[in-house]
N, CA, C and O atoms as CSV, one atom per row, in Angstrom:
chain,resi,resn,atom,element,x,y,z
A,1,MET,N,N,0.985,1.495,20.170
A,1,MET,CA,C,0.127,1.441,18.919
A,1,MET,C,C,-0.580,0.577,18.475
A,1,MET,O,O,-0.019,-0.455,18.104
A,2,ALA,N,N,-1.830,0.669,18.373
A,2,ALA,CA,C,-2.711,-0.040,17.456
A,2,ALA,C,C,-2.312,-1.483,16.472
A,2,ALA,O,O,-1.375,-1.245,15.710
A,3,SER,N,N,-2.789,-2.723,16.381
A,3,SER,CA,C,-2.604,-3.585,15.396
A,3,SER,C,C,-3.603,-3.063,14.448
A,3,SER,O,O,-4.524,-2.392,14.915
A,4,TYR,N,N,-3.543,-3.301,13.060
A,4,TYR,CA,C,-4.543,-2.534,12.114
A,4,TYR,C,C,-4.903,-3.979,11.197
A,4,TYR,O,O,-3.937,-4.735,11.293
A,5,LYS,N,N,-5.547,-4.329,10.697
A,5,LYS,CA,C,-6.091,-5.467,10.150
A,5,LYS,C,C,-6.015,-5.008,8.277
A,5,LYS,O,O,-6.729,-4.176,7.718
A,6,LEU,N,N,-5.173,-5.664,7.790
A,6,LEU,CA,C,-5.052,-5.524,6.198
A,6,LEU,C,C,-5.816,-6.222,5.486
A,6,LEU,O,O,-6.156,-7.277,6.021
A,7,SER,N,N,-6.299,-5.989,4.268
A,7,SER,CA,C,-6.872,-6.619,3.616
A,7,SER,C,C,-6.351,-5.728,2.245
A,7,SER,O,O,-6.195,-4.513,2.127
A,8,ILE,N,N,-6.091,-7.146,0.988
A,8,ILE,CA,C,-5.789,-6.295,0.033
A,8,ILE,C,C,-7.091,-6.570,-1.268
A,8,ILE,O,O,-7.799,-7.570,-1.150
A,9,LYS,N,N,-7.238,-5.920,-2.074
A,9,LYS,CA,C,-8.406,-5.991,-3.457
A,9,LYS,C,C,-7.717,-6.709,-3.858
A,9,LYS,O,O,-6.501,-6.522,-3.875
A,10,PRO,N,N,-8.401,-7.939,-4.382
A,10,PRO,CA,C,-8.059,-8.741,-5.738
A,10,PRO,C,C,-7.350,-7.874,-6.562
A,10,PRO,O,O,-6.173,-8.186,-6.741
A,11,SER,N,N,-7.795,-6.765,-7.167
A,11,SER,CA,C,-7.115,-6.170,-8.315
A,11,SER,C,C,-5.731,-5.531,-7.721
A,11,SER,O,O,-4.795,-5.244,-8.467
A,12,ALA,N,N,-5.703,-5.394,-6.730
A,12,ALA,CA,C,-3.959,-5.126,-6.285
A,12,ALA,C,C,-3.142,-6.555,-6.345
A,12,ALA,O,O,-1.965,-6.727,-6.660
A,13,GLY,N,N,-3.911,-7.313,-6.035
A,13,GLY,CA,C,-3.130,-8.737,-5.670
A,13,GLY,C,C,-2.545,-9.072,-6.795
A,13,GLY,O,O,-1.358,-9.396,-6.773
A,14,LYS,N,N,-3.409,-9.052,-8.217
A,14,LYS,CA,C,-3.143,-9.440,-9.194
A,14,LYS,C,C,-2.032,-8.184,-10.136
A,14,LYS,O,O,-1.401,-8.712,-11.053
A,15,GLU,N,N,-1.827,-6.867,-9.974
A,15,GLU,CA,C,-1.120,-5.960,-9.930
A,15,GLU,C,C,0.397,-6.724,-8.731
A,15,GLU,O,O,1.425,-6.916,-9.381
A,16,LEU,N,N,0.496,-7.071,-7.322
A,16,LEU,CA,C,1.623,-7.256,-6.866
A,16,LEU,C,C,1.873,-8.624,-7.820
A,16,LEU,O,O,2.646,-8.215,-8.686
A,17,GLU,N,N,1.655,-9.762,-8.033
A,17,GLU,CA,C,1.848,-10.799,-8.681
A,17,GLU,C,C,2.492,-10.445,-9.894
A,17,GLU,O,O,3.488,-11.142,-10.089
A,18,ALA,N,N,2.194,-9.315,-11.080
A,18,ALA,CA,C,2.706,-8.962,-11.747
A,18,ALA,C,C,3.958,-8.042,-11.730
A,18,ALA,O,O,4.521,-7.468,-12.662
A,19,VAL,N,N,4.166,-8.063,-10.716
A,19,VAL,CA,C,5.606,-6.932,-10.456
A,19,VAL,C,C,6.636,-8.000,-10.950
A,19,VAL,O,O,6.487,-9.160,-10.566
A,20,GLY,N,N,7.541,-7.715,-11.674
A,20,GLY,CA,C,8.732,-8.000,-12.046
A,20,GLY,C,C,9.513,-9.130,-11.762
A,20,GLY,O,O,9.627,-10.215,-12.332
A,21,SER,N,N,10.144,-8.532,-10.528
A,21,SER,CA,C,11.586,-9.543,-9.997
A,21,SER,C,C,10.707,-9.953,-8.707
A,21,SER,O,O,10.001,-9.108,-8.157
A,22,LYS,N,N,10.762,-10.949,-8.363
A,22,LYS,CA,C,10.924,-11.841,-6.740
A,22,LYS,C,C,11.075,-10.948,-5.271
A,22,LYS,O,O,10.354,-10.740,-4.295
A,23,ALA,N,N,12.729,-10.470,-5.803
A,23,ALA,CA,C,13.179,-9.378,-4.986
A,23,ALA,C,C,11.896,-8.449,-4.482
A,23,ALA,O,O,11.302,-8.329,-3.411
A,24,ASP,N,N,11.781,-7.886,-5.728
A,24,ASP,CA,C,10.916,-6.273,-5.414
A,24,ASP,C,C,9.559,-6.692,-4.879
A,24,ASP,O,O,9.157,-6.181,-3.834
A,25,ARG,N,N,8.843,-7.568,-5.512
A,25,ARG,CA,C,7.913,-8.708,-4.639
A,25,ARG,C,C,8.008,-8.789,-2.984
A,25,ARG,O,O,7.221,-8.474,-2.091
A,26,THR,N,N,9.013,-9.219,-2.993
A,26,THR,CA,C,9.048,-10.072,-1.317
A,26,THR,C,C,9.337,-7.966,-0.195
A,26,THR,O,O,9.017,-7.770,0.978
A,27,ARG,N,N,9.896,-7.038,-1.037
A,27,ARG,CA,C,10.068,-5.916,-0.364
A,27,ARG,C,C,8.552,-5.105,-0.402
A,27,ARG,O,O,8.104,-4.440,0.532
A,28,ILE,N,N,8.002,-5.293,-1.484
A,28,ILE,CA,C,6.807,-4.581,-0.950
A,28,ILE,C,C,5.494,-5.332,-0.226
A,28,ILE,O,O,4.509,-4.718,0.183
A,29,ILE,N,N,5.688,-6.860,-0.147
A,29,ILE,CA,C,4.877,-7.065,0.914
A,29,ILE,C,C,5.654,-7.402,2.212
A,29,ILE,O,O,5.156,-7.970,3.184
A,30,ALA,N,N,6.723,-7.050,2.125
A,30,ALA,CA,C,7.524,-6.668,3.869
A,30,ALA,C,C,7.034,-5.118,4.060
A,30,ALA,O,O,6.974,-4.813,5.251
A,31,LYS,N,N,6.734,-4.257,3.317
A,31,LYS,CA,C,6.121,-2.322,2.978
A,31,LYS,C,C,4.700,-3.219,3.158
A,31,LYS,O,O,4.768,-3.734,4.274
A,32,ILE,N,N,4.022,-3.426,2.801
A,32,ILE,CA,C,2.431,-3.623,3.236
A,32,ILE,C,C,2.057,-4.369,4.813
A,32,ILE,O,O,1.116,-4.163,5.581
A,33,SER,N,N,3.265,-5.335,4.903
A,33,SER,CA,C,3.025,-5.974,6.328
A,33,SER,C,C,3.309,-4.933,7.116
A,33,SER,O,O,2.586,-4.983,8.111
A,34,ALA,N,N,4.062,-3.972,7.132
A,34,ALA,CA,C,4.598,-3.045,8.236
A,34,ALA,C,C,3.410,-2.022,8.306
A,34,ALA,O,O,3.277,-1.197,9.210
A,35,LEU,N,N,2.554,-2.179,7.229
A,35,LEU,CA,C,1.558,-1.291,7.669
A,35,LEU,C,C,0.321,-1.583,8.606
A,35,LEU,O,O,-0.593,-0.772,8.755
A,36,ALA,N,N,0.376,-2.795,9.213
A,36,ALA,CA,C,-0.183,-3.155,9.950
A,36,ALA,C,C,-0.343,-2.137,11.663
A,36,ALA,O,O,-1.315,-1.722,12.294
A,37,THR,N,N,1.041,-2.078,11.866
A,37,THR,CA,C,1.345,-1.776,12.724
A,37,THR,C,C,1.760,-0.160,12.827
A,37,THR,O,O,1.673,0.497,13.864
A,38,ASN,N,N,2.261,0.379,11.452
A,38,ASN,CA,C,2.309,1.932,11.599
A,38,ASN,C,C,1.458,2.181,10.218
A,38,ASN,O,O,1.870,1.660,9.181
A,39,THR,N,N,0.597,2.759,10.214
A,39,THR,CA,C,-0.341,2.789,9.109
A,39,THR,C,C,0.591,4.050,8.785
A,39,THR,O,O,0.877,4.137,7.591
A,40,ARG,N,N,1.184,5.165,9.717
A,40,ARG,CA,C,1.171,6.299,8.481
A,40,ARG,C,C,2.553,6.693,8.786
A,40,ARG,O,O,2.833,7.784,9.284
A,41,GLN,N,N,3.582,5.609,8.421
A,41,GLN,CA,C,5.187,5.307,8.319
A,41,GLN,C,C,5.507,6.177,7.606
A,41,GLN,O,O,4.747,6.616,6.743
A,42,HIS,N,N,7.083,6.761,7.870
A,42,HIS,CA,C,8.067,7.528,7.174
A,42,HIS,C,C,8.034,7.384,5.806
A,42,HIS,O,O,8.541,6.417,5.237
A,43,GLY,N,N,7.454,8.312,5.225
A,43,GLY,CA,C,7.485,8.197,3.615
A,43,GLY,C,C,6.436,7.812,2.947
A,43,GLY,O,O,6.358,7.587,1.739
A,44,SER,N,N,5.224,7.701,4.154
A,44,SER,CA,C,4.103,7.723,3.147
A,44,SER,C,C,2.989,9.112,2.956
A,44,SER,O,O,2.722,9.638,4.037
A,45,GLU,N,N,2.441,9.641,1.952
A,45,GLU,CA,C,2.088,10.542,1.773
A,45,GLU,C,C,0.635,10.448,1.701
A,45,GLU,O,O,0.126,9.367,1.403
A,46,LYS,N,N,-0.165,11.587,1.972
A,46,LYS,CA,C,-1.223,11.563,1.643
A,46,LYS,C,C,-1.514,11.486,0.290
A,46,LYS,O,O,-0.508,11.494,-0.419
A,47,LEU,N,N,-2.837,11.395,-0.433
A,47,LEU,CA,C,-3.254,11.723,-1.627
A,47,LEU,C,C,-3.995,12.838,-1.558
A,47,LEU,O,O,-4.675,13.281,-0.632
A,48,ALA,N,N,-3.767,13.291,-2.758
A,48,ALA,CA,C,-4.308,14.707,-3.321
A,48,ALA,C,C,-5.772,14.280,-3.821
A,48,ALA,O,O,-5.997,13.357,-4.604
A,49,GLY,N,N,-6.965,15.331,-3.077
A,49,GLY,CA,C,-7.994,14.336,-4.098
A,49,GLY,C,C,-9.114,13.305,-3.019
A,49,GLY,O,O,-10.343,13.275,-3.086
A,50,TYR,N,N,-8.434,12.714,-2.292
A,50,TYR,CA,C,-9.008,11.799,-1.617
A,50,TYR,C,C,-9.053,12.094,0.463
A,50,TYR,O,O,-8.233,12.817,1.029
A,51,ASP,N,N,-9.894,11.531,1.008
A,51,ASP,CA,C,-9.975,11.912,2.416
A,51,ASP,C,C,-9.275,10.992,3.378
A,51,ASP,O,O,-8.961,11.366,4.508
A,52,ASP,N,N,-9.022,9.733,2.898
A,52,ASP,CA,C,-8.121,8.921,3.712
A,52,ASP,C,C,-7.584,8.144,3.128
A,52,ASP,O,O,-7.371,7.061,3.672
A,53,ARG,N,N,-7.082,8.415,1.586
A,53,ARG,CA,C,-5.878,7.459,0.813
A,53,ARG,C,C,-4.478,7.703,0.743
A,53,ARG,O,O,-4.162,8.758,0.192
A,54,TYR,N,N,-3.582,6.989,1.163
A,54,TYR,CA,C,-1.894,7.403,1.382
A,54,TYR,C,C,-1.644,6.294,0.455
A,54,TYR,O,O,-2.265,5.288,0.113
A,55,ARG,N,N,-0.224,6.969,0.096
A,55,ARG,CA,C,0.774,6.185,-0.652
A,55,ARG,C,C,2.036,5.880,-0.058
A,55,ARG,O,O,2.675,6.821,0.412
A,56,VAL,N,N,2.442,4.872,-0.006
A,56,VAL,CA,C,3.837,4.530,0.256
A,56,VAL,C,C,4.999,3.765,-0.600
A,56,VAL,O,O,4.907,2.588,-0.947
A,57,ARG,N,N,6.157,4.659,-0.899
A,57,ARG,CA,C,6.984,3.619,-1.676
A,57,ARG,C,C,7.804,2.935,-1.232
A,57,ARG,O,O,8.238,2.875,-0.082
A,58,GLN,N,N,8.190,2.106,-2.563
A,58,GLN,CA,C,9.036,0.993,-2.398
A,58,GLN,C,C,9.951,0.803,-3.775
A,58,GLN,O,O,9.673,0.041,-4.701
A,59,GLY,N,N,10.749,1.408,-3.715
A,59,GLY,CA,C,11.785,1.451,-5.157
A,59,GLY,C,C,10.804,1.784,-6.116
A,59,GLY,O,O,9.906,2.556,-5.780
A,60,ASN,N,N,10.831,1.424,-7.003
A,60,ASN,CA,C,9.958,2.243,-8.063
A,60,ASN,C,C,8.755,1.940,-8.307
A,60,ASN,O,O,8.039,2.337,-9.226
A,61,TYR,N,N,8.451,0.978,-7.182
A,61,TYR,CA,C,6.465,0.681,-6.906
A,61,TYR,C,C,6.378,1.745,-6.098
A,61,TYR,O,O,7.215,2.515,-5.626
A,62,ARG,N,N,5.121,1.640,-6.018
A,62,ARG,CA,C,3.764,2.106,-4.938
A,62,ARG,C,C,3.062,1.774,-4.779
A,62,ARG,O,O,2.433,1.275,-5.712
A,63,VAL,N,N,2.357,1.746,-3.005
A,63,VAL,CA,C,1.432,0.863,-2.952
A,63,VAL,C,C,0.326,2.258,-2.228
A,63,VAL,O,O,0.655,2.989,-1.294
A,64,VAL,N,N,-0.757,2.295,-2.852
A,64,VAL,CA,C,-2.076,3.247,-2.805
A,64,VAL,C,C,-2.930,2.059,-1.363
A,64,VAL,O,O,-3.522,0.998,-1.562
A,65,TYR,N,N,-2.766,2.517,-0.479
A,65,TYR,CA,C,-4.395,2.137,0.170
A,65,TYR,C,C,-4.999,3.166,1.301
A,65,TYR,O,O,-4.371,4.205,1.505
A,66,GLU,N,N,-6.087,2.929,1.970
A,66,GLU,CA,C,-6.742,3.654,2.537
A,66,GLU,C,C,-7.063,3.107,4.203
A,66,GLU,O,O,-7.528,1.996,4.458
A,67,ILE,N,N,-6.750,4.011,5.100
A,67,ILE,CA,C,-6.930,3.671,6.288
A,67,ILE,C,C,-8.467,4.131,7.045
A,67,ILE,O,O,-8.962,5.243,7.229
A,68,ASP,N,N,-8.789,3.212,7.268
A,68,ASP,CA,C,-10.284,3.521,8.278
A,68,ASP,C,C,-9.996,3.303,10.038
A,68,ASP,O,O,-10.387,2.270,10.581
A,69,ASP,N,N,-9.413,4.190,10.680
A,69,ASP,CA,C,-9.192,4.290,11.865
A,69,ASP,C,C,-10.602,3.990,13.089
A,69,ASP,O,O,-10.370,3.994,14.298
A,70,ALA,N,N,-11.682,3.805,12.660
A,70,ALA,CA,C,-12.803,3.855,13.202
A,70,ALA,C,C,-12.920,2.211,13.501
A,70,ALA,O,O,-13.428,1.784,14.538
A,71,THR,N,N,-12.527,1.580,12.733
A,71,THR,CA,C,-12.603,0.251,12.688
A,71,THR,C,C,-11.369,-0.712,12.434
A,71,THR,O,O,-11.455,-1.919,12.209
A,72,SER,N,N,-10.138,0.079,12.515
A,72,SER,CA,C,-8.986,-0.122,12.493
A,72,SER,C,C,-8.290,-1.478,11.439
A,72,SER,O,O,-7.636,-2.513,11.564
A,73,HIS,N,N,-8.946,-0.643,10.376
A,73,HIS,CA,C,-8.670,-1.702,9.279
A,73,HIS,C,C,-8.087,-0.738,8.187
A,73,HIS,O,O,-8.550,0.377,7.949
A,74,VAL,N,N,-6.681,-1.484,7.357
A,74,VAL,CA,C,-6.417,-0.526,6.195
A,74,VAL,C,C,-6.536,-1.664,4.813
A,74,VAL,O,O,-6.159,-2.830,4.927
A,75,THR,N,N,-6.915,-1.302,3.975
A,75,THR,CA,C,-7.422,-1.730,2.463
A,75,THR,C,C,-6.284,-1.329,1.585
A,75,THR,O,O,-5.965,-0.155,1.768
A,76,ILE,N,N,-5.370,-2.139,0.423
A,76,ILE,CA,C,-4.296,-1.984,-0.311
A,76,ILE,C,C,-5.218,-1.643,-1.920
A,76,ILE,O,O,-5.516,-2.634,-2.585
A,77,TYR,N,N,-5.492,-0.685,-2.286
A,77,TYR,CA,C,-6.125,-0.610,-3.386
A,77,TYR,C,C,-5.363,-0.534,-4.472
A,77,TYR,O,O,-6.096,-0.876,-5.400
A,78,LYS,N,N,-3.970,-0.200,-5.013
A,78,LYS,CA,C,-3.499,-0.106,-5.992
A,78,LYS,C,C,-2.192,-0.212,-5.403
A,78,LYS,O,O,-1.754,0.402,-4.430
A,79,ILE,N,N,-1.280,-1.607,-6.564
A,79,ILE,CA,C,0.394,-1.632,-6.804
A,79,ILE,C,C,0.759,-1.645,-8.021
A,79,ILE,O,O,0.231,-2.294,-8.924
A,80,GLY,N,N,2.149,-0.563,-8.142
A,80,GLY,CA,C,2.216,-0.442,-9.216
A,80,GLY,C,C,3.346,0.115,-9.388
A,80,GLY,O,O,3.858,0.682,-8.423
A,81,HIS,N,N,3.992,0.094,-10.609
A,81,HIS,CA,C,5.228,0.823,-11.065
A,81,HIS,C,C,5.033,2.613,-10.826
A,81,HIS,O,O,3.847,2.903,-10.984
A,82,ARG,N,N,5.679,3.530,-10.576
A,82,ARG,CA,C,5.381,4.650,-10.594
A,82,ARG,C,C,4.849,5.412,-11.391
A,82,ARG,O,O,4.037,6.289,-11.093
A,83,ARG,N,N,5.333,5.103,-12.691
A,83,ARG,CA,C,4.736,6.034,-13.832
A,83,ARG,C,C,3.415,5.523,-14.143
A,83,ARG,O,O,2.769,6.118,-15.005
A,84,GLU,N,N,2.941,4.552,-13.593
A,84,GLU,CA,C,1.404,4.036,-14.037
A,84,GLU,C,C,0.761,3.765,-12.896
A,84,GLU,O,O,-0.348,3.293,-13.146
A,85,VAL,N,N,1.004,3.870,-11.611
A,85,VAL,CA,C,0.042,3.608,-10.281
A,85,VAL,C,C,-0.923,4.910,-10.197
A,85,VAL,O,O,-1.960,4.762,-9.551
A,86,TYR,N,N,-0.706,6.012,-10.717
A,86,TYR,CA,C,-1.860,7.400,-10.392
A,86,TYR,C,C,-2.914,7.048,-11.792
A,86,TYR,O,O,-4.031,7.566,-11.757
A,87,ARG,N,N,-2.598,6.287,-12.850
A,87,ARG,CA,C,-3.329,6.833,-13.772
A,87,ARG,C,C,-5.240,6.091,-13.382
A,87,ARG,O,O,-6.188,6.423,-14.093
């Protein structure tokens, strides 16, 4: 499987810093790192209304990302608690 380049939007970086506990942040970072090798991993779901955006869960948090297969690039758009991330 091909390796993808990861990038995180500045707003998503701030949302990651705002996550409550260090343990949750560490798990989210591990989940994001895994996207570089497996973009459509088990548990990821395509978001309705978008052609190329997906979400993956990590506990009570969600990571919303976009996959560009043509350039092998994954962009993280949003990181947040499950009750707030889709607003």
